[in-house]
C-alpha positions as CSV (number, residue, x, y, z in Angstrom):
1,M,11.8,-28.4,-16.6
2,A,13.8,-29.5,-13.5
3,S,11.8,-29.2,-10.2
4,S,14.2,-26.6,-9.0
5,Q,13.2,-24.3,-11.9
6,K,9.5,-24.4,-11.3
7,G,7.9,-21.1,-10.4
8,L,11.1,-19.3,-11.4
9,F,10.8,-15.6,-10.6
10,L,12.9,-12.5,-11.1
11,L,13.8,-10.2,-8.2
12,F,15.0,-6.8,-9.2
13,I,18.1,-6.4,-7.1
14,Y,19.6,-3.5,-9.0
15,I,18.0,-0.4,-10.5
16,D,19.0,-1.4,-14.0
17,F,16.7,-4.5,-13.7
18,L,19.1,-7.5,-14.2
19,T,17.9,-9.9,-16.9
20,F,17.7,-13.7,-16.6
21,A,19.8,-15.6,-19.1
22,T,17.1,-18.3,-19.5
23,A,13.9,-18.9,-21.5
24,S,12.1,-20.7,-18.6
25,I,10.9,-17.6,-16.7
26,M,7.4,-18.4,-15.5
27,S,6.6,-15.0,-13.8
28,I,8.5,-11.8,-13.1
29,C,7.9,-10.3,-9.7
30,I,9.2,-6.8,-9.0
31,F,9.5,-4.6,-5.9
32,N,9.5,-1.0,-7.3
33,P,9.0,1.3,-4.3
34,W,9.3,4.4,-6.4
35,H,5.8,3.6,-7.9
36,D,3.8,6.3,-6.1
37,M,6.4,9.0,-6.9
38,A,6.6,7.9,-10.5
39,L,2.8,8.3,-10.8
40,A,3.2,12.0,-9.9
41,Y,5.4,12.5,-12.9
42,G,3.3,10.6,-15.4
43,Q,5.3,10.3,-18.6
44,Q,7.6,13.1,-17.7
45,P,11.3,12.4,-17.0
46,F,11.7,10.9,-13.5
47,T,14.6,9.6,-11.5
48,P,14.1,8.0,-8.1
49,S,16.3,9.3,-5.2
50,S,19.3,7.4,-4.0
51,F,17.4,6.6,-0.8
52,V,14.7,4.9,-2.8
53,F,17.3,3.0,-4.9
54,D,18.9,1.7,-1.7
55,F,15.6,0.7,-0.2
56,Q,14.7,-1.2,-3.3
57,R,18.0,-3.1,-3.3
58,H,17.7,-4.1,0.3
59,M,14.0,-5.1,0.0
60,A,14.1,-6.6,-3.5
61,D,13.6,-10.2,-2.4
62,I,10.3,-9.4,-0.7
63,A,8.8,-9.8,-4.2
64,E,9.2,-13.5,-3.7
65,V,6.3,-13.4,-1.4
66,W,3.8,-12.7,-4.2
67,N,5.4,-15.1,-6.7
68,D,2.8,-17.6,-7.8
69,S,4.3,-20.6,-9.6
70,A,0.9,-21.3,-11.1
71,E,0.9,-18.1,-13.1
72,T,2.8,-18.0,-16.4
73,D,4.0,-15.3,-18.7
74,R,3.1,-12.5,-16.2
75,I,4.9,-9.5,-14.9
76,E,3.8,-8.6,-11.4
77,P,5.3,-5.4,-10.0
78,W,4.5,-3.7,-6.7
79,G,2.5,-1.3,-8.9
80,W,2.4,-0.3,-12.5
81,D,3.7,3.1,-13.6
82,Y,5.1,4.5,-16.9
83,F,8.7,4.7,-15.5
84,T,8.7,1.0,-14.5
85,K,7.2,-0.1,-17.9
86,Q,9.8,1.9,-19.9
87,R,12.7,0.4,-17.9
88,L,11.4,-3.1,-18.5
89,I,11.1,-2.4,-22.3
90,K,14.6,-1.1,-22.4
91,Q,15.8,-4.3,-20.8
92,G,14.1,-6.3,-23.6
93,Y,11.0,-7.5,-21.9
94,D,7.9,-8.2,-24.0
95,A,5.7,-5.1,-24.0
96,S,2.6,-7.3,-24.7
97,L,2.9,-8.6,-21.1
98,M,2.5,-5.0,-19.8
99,P,-0.4,-2.7,-19.5
100,T,-0.9,-0.1,-22.3
101,D,0.1,3.5,-21.6
102,E,-3.6,4.4,-21.6
103,D,-4.3,1.8,-18.9
104,I,-1.4,3.1,-16.8
105,E,-2.8,6.6,-17.2
106,T,-6.2,5.4,-16.0
107,L,-4.6,3.8,-12.9
108,R,-2.6,7.0,-12.4
109,Q,-5.8,9.2,-12.4
110,L,-7.6,6.8,-10.1
111,S,-4.7,6.8,-7.7
112,H,-5.0,10.6,-7.2
113,R,-6.1,11.2,-3.6
114,S,-9.1,13.3,-4.6
115,T,-10.6,10.2,-6.4
116,F,-11.6,8.8,-3.0
117,M,-13.2,11.9,-1.5
118,P,-16.6,10.6,-2.6
119,L,-15.8,7.2,-1.1
120,L,-15.1,8.9,2.3
121,H,-18.4,10.8,2.0
122,A,-20.3,7.6,1.3
123,L,-18.6,5.8,4.2
124,R,-19.5,8.6,6.6
125,N,-23.1,7.5,6.3
126,I,-22.2,4.5,8.4
127,E,-22.7,5.0,12.2
128,G,-19.4,5.1,14.1
129,T,-17.3,6.7,11.4
130,T,-15.7,10.1,11.0
131,G,-13.3,12.0,8.7
132,E,-13.1,14.8,6.3
133,S,-10.9,15.9,3.4
134,R,-10.9,18.7,0.9
135,C,-8.9,19.4,-2.3
136,L,-7.0,22.7,-2.7
137,D,-6.0,23.7,-6.3
138,D,-5.2,27.4,-5.8
139,E,-2.0,28.5,-4.1
140,R,-3.9,31.5,-2.6
141,E,-5.8,29.1,-0.4
142,C,-2.6,28.1,1.3
143,T,-2.1,30.5,4.2
144,L,-0.8,29.8,7.7
145,S,-3.9,31.2,9.3
146,A,-6.2,29.0,7.3
147,L,-4.2,25.7,7.5
148,R,-2.3,25.8,10.8
149,G,-2.6,22.4,12.4
150,M,-4.0,20.7,9.3
151,M,-2.4,17.7,7.5
152,M,-1.3,18.5,4.0
153,K,-1.0,15.5,1.6
154,A,0.4,15.5,-2.0
155,P,-2.1,13.9,-4.5
156,W,0.3,11.1,-5.4
157,S,2.3,10.0,-2.4
158,S,2.4,7.3,0.2
159,S,4.3,5.8,3.2
160,G,4.7,9.1,4.9
161,R,6.3,10.9,1.9
162,G,4.4,13.9,0.7
163,V,2.7,14.5,4.0
164,R,3.1,17.5,6.3
165,L,1.5,18.9,9.4
166,V,1.3,22.7,8.9
167,N,3.0,24.6,11.7
168,S,5.1,27.3,9.9
169,E,5.5,29.3,6.7
170,N,8.0,26.7,5.5
171,D,5.1,24.2,5.5
172,I,3.0,26.7,3.5
173,N,5.7,27.1,1.0
174,W,5.9,23.3,0.6
175,A,2.2,23.2,0.1
176,R,2.2,25.8,-2.6
177,N,5.0,24.0,-4.3
178,I,3.0,20.8,-4.3
179,I,0.1,22.6,-6.0
180,R,2.5,24.0,-8.6
181,Q,4.0,20.5,-9.3
182,Q,0.9,18.2,-9.0
183,G,-2.0,20.7,-9.5
184,A,-3.6,20.1,-6.2
185,L,-3.2,19.3,-2.5
186,M,-5.3,17.5,0.0
187,A,-6.1,19.2,3.4
188,E,-7.3,17.2,6.4
189,P,-7.7,17.6,10.1
190,Y,-5.1,16.2,12.5
191,Y,-6.7,13.4,14.4
192,N,-6.2,11.9,17.8
193,K,-5.1,8.5,16.4
194,V,-5.2,5.3,18.5
195,K,-4.4,2.6,16.0
196,D,-3.8,2.1,12.3
197,F,-5.4,-0.6,10.2
198,A,-6.6,-1.3,6.7
199,L,-8.8,-3.5,4.6
200,E,-7.2,-5.2,1.7
201,F,-8.9,-6.0,-1.6
202,H,-8.2,-7.2,-5.1
203,W,-9.6,-5.7,-8.3
204,N,-9.7,-8.5,-10.9
205,G,-10.8,-6.2,-13.8
206,R,-14.5,-6.8,-13.3
207,K,-15.2,-6.7,-9.6
208,T,-13.7,-6.1,-6.1
209,E,-12.9,-8.9,-3.8
210,Y,-12.1,-8.6,-0.1
211,I,-9.0,-10.5,0.9
212,G,-8.4,-9.6,4.5
213,S,-7.6,-7.1,7.2
214,S,-4.3,-5.4,8.0
215,L,-3.2,-4.3,11.5
216,F,-0.1,-2.2,11.1
217,T,2.2,0.1,12.9
218,N,4.0,3.4,12.0
219,S,6.9,5.4,13.5
220,G,5.9,9.0,12.8
221,Y,4.7,8.8,9.2
222,A,6.9,5.8,8.3
223,Y,5.6,2.2,8.1
224,T,7.3,-0.2,10.5
225,G,5.3,-3.4,10.6
226,N,2.2,-5.6,10.5
227,V,0.4,-8.2,12.6
228,V,0.7,-11.6,10.8
229,A,-2.2,-13.7,12.0
230,S,-5.5,-15.4,11.1
231,E,-8.4,-13.3,10.1
232,E,-10.3,-14.5,13.1
233,K,-7.5,-13.4,15.4
234,K,-7.2,-10.0,13.8
235,R,-10.9,-9.4,14.0
236,S,-10.8,-10.3,17.6
237,M,-8.1,-7.7,18.1
238,L,-10.1,-5.1,16.2
239,G,-13.2,-6.0,18.1
240,K,-11.7,-4.8,21.4
241,Y,-12.0,-1.3,20.1
242,V,-14.9,-1.0,17.6
243,S,-17.9,-3.0,16.4
244,L,-17.1,-5.6,13.9
245,Q,-20.5,-5.0,12.3
246,T,-19.3,-1.5,11.5
247,I,-16.1,-2.9,9.9
248,D,-18.2,-5.3,7.8
249,A,-20.6,-2.5,6.7
250,I,-17.5,-0.4,5.7
251,C,-16.1,-3.3,3.7
252,D,-19.4,-4.0,1.9
253,K,-19.7,-0.3,0.9
254,I,-16.1,-0.1,-0.3
255,K,-16.7,-3.1,-2.6
256,M,-19.8,-1.6,-4.0
257,W,-18.2,1.8,-4.6
258,C,-15.1,0.4,-6.2
259,D,-17.0,-2.0,-8.5
260,A,-18.6,1.1,-10.1
261,T,-15.6,3.4,-10.0
262,F,-12.9,1.0,-11.2
263,L,-14.8,-0.2,-14.3
264,P,-12.4,1.8,-16.6
265,L,-9.4,0.1,-15.0
266,H,-8.2,-2.9,-17.0
267,I,-5.2,-3.6,-14.8
268,P,-5.9,-6.3,-12.2
269,T,-4.3,-5.2,-8.9
270,P,-4.5,-5.7,-5.1
271,F,-5.2,-2.5,-3.2
272,G,-5.6,-1.4,0.4
273,V,-7.8,1.2,2.1
274,D,-6.0,2.6,5.1
275,M,-8.1,3.5,8.2
276,M,-7.6,4.8,11.7
277,L,-9.1,4.3,15.1
278,I,-9.4,7.7,16.6
279,V,-10.8,9.3,19.7
280,E,-13.4,12.1,19.5
281,G,-14.5,13.2,22.9
282,E,-15.3,10.0,24.7
283,R,-16.1,8.0,21.6
284,M,-13.8,5.6,19.6
285,L,-14.6,6.2,16.0
286,I,-13.3,4.8,12.6
287,H,-11.8,7.0,9.9
288,P,-12.8,4.6,7.1
289,C,-10.7,6.1,4.2
290,V,-7.4,7.8,5.2
291,E,-5.9,6.8,1.9
292,V,-6.3,4.2,-0.9
293,N,-3.2,2.6,-2.3
294,L,-4.1,1.2,-5.7
295,R,-1.2,-1.3,-5.7
296,R,0.3,-4.0,-3.5
297,T,0.8,-3.0,0.1
298,M,2.7,-4.3,3.1
299,G,-0.7,-5.4,4.5
300,Y,-1.2,-7.5,1.4
301,V,2.3,-8.9,1.9
302,A,1.4,-9.7,5.5
303,L,-1.6,-11.7,4.3
304,L,0.5,-13.8,2.0
305,L,3.2,-14.3,4.7
306,Y,0.6,-15.8,7.1
307,K,-0.5,-18.3,4.4
308,K,3.2,-19.3,3.8
309,I,3.8,-19.7,7.5
310,I,0.8,-21.9,8.2
311,S,1.3,-24.0,5.1
312,G,5.1,-24.3,5.7
313,E,5.8,-22.8,2.3
314,Y,8.7,-20.6,3.5
315,N,12.4,-21.0,3.8
316,N,13.9,-20.8,7.3
317,N,16.2,-18.1,6.2
318,N,17.3,-14.8,7.8
319,H,13.9,-13.3,7.1
320,F,11.9,-15.9,9.0
321,L,13.0,-15.9,12.7
322,L,10.6,-18.6,13.9
323,T,11.6,-20.9,16.7
324,N,8.3,-22.5,17.7
325,E,6.0,-24.8,15.9
326,T,3.6,-22.7,13.8
327,N,-0.2,-22.9,14.3
328,E,-3.3,-20.9,13.3
329,N,-3.6,-19.3,16.8
330,S,-0.1,-17.8,16.7
331,V,0.4,-14.0,16.2
332,Y,3.6,-13.1,14.3
333,H,5.2,-9.7,13.5
334,F,6.3,-8.6,10.1
335,R,8.8,-5.8,10.5
336,V,10.4,-3.5,8.0
337,S,13.4,-1.5,9.4
338,A,12.8,2.2,9.1
339,N,16.5,3.0,8.4
340,G,17.5,1.0,5.4
341,G,15.0,-1.6,4.2
342,K,15.4,-5.0,5.8
343,W,12.4,-7.2,6.6
344,S,11.7,-10.1,8.9
345,V,8.9,-12.2,10.4
346,S,9.3,-13.1,14.1
347,E,7.3,-14.4,17.1
348,Q,8.6,-11.6,19.3
349,G,7.2,-8.1,19.8
350,M,3.5,-8.7,19.1
351,E,1.6,-9.9,22.1
352,S,-1.7,-11.6,21.5
353,G,-4.4,-8.9,21.3
354,Q,-2.0,-6.1,20.9
355,W,-0.7,-4.1,17.9
């Protein structure tokens, strides 16, 4: 194989999943941002919105970040769901390289927000944490007097979609509709948030491995960017707010809990546990389990981007806006535009010690 063909990967630029006219494909990497919404539908008919199609087209080449030329005969999507699998099969890809329908259903059930209520309860035993969540499965529980000021979250949703702050009867009608569609709804207090962050892990089919922290930003409920830096630098930034011993205790308990809970899951996958720094009274506390995304995350992408920058394994293209010599002490900013799906990594906009 010519050197230019090593590590060949497939980027899904169009919704119809363009095929490669070559037999030398080493790995297929896919950005399928409809994944969380597809999980809500299971094996029922599902069509992503035009907004999601556009976002996928604009962001498709981000899948290059997790392409591993050492891996062969693998399909690596953002996350596995029945819709993505069926589209691949219709395009002629080998179903033996994909999870079974039963394994995808296991991932789907584990991805339900209620799965992680026991994890939150276990993490609350750690000093310096807070947070609560309850699952509603009866429309009659959804009243404005009972839920005003609460955050409502659909069981299968992410990135700000399927999340509402209850202020009106319109929000209550939305909540009842979610229960009719998905069978349940999560209700949580609205917190005085200071910062967002996450811990990123990998489930290898047998055990949970910690792979790094993620310091990220949102605009409203929409993700906008990540700190790209060494783990030492990110821990230093986190340590300005909370005890790193508390972070480490949370990490250890997550690994232990997931090792037991994910045993039925035969699909190896990265996953992220989103958290918040919040103020209660005069104390800075950690909400240790805002949500769990059982798939690749932008925090996971940021970890890989840092490795590529430090090793020099990146192309100086329109995504990497780097002007200075890279070093391990630098702090970079991974941005995703909120209005159409373009991504970049730059040295601007992320002062050391800030996010």
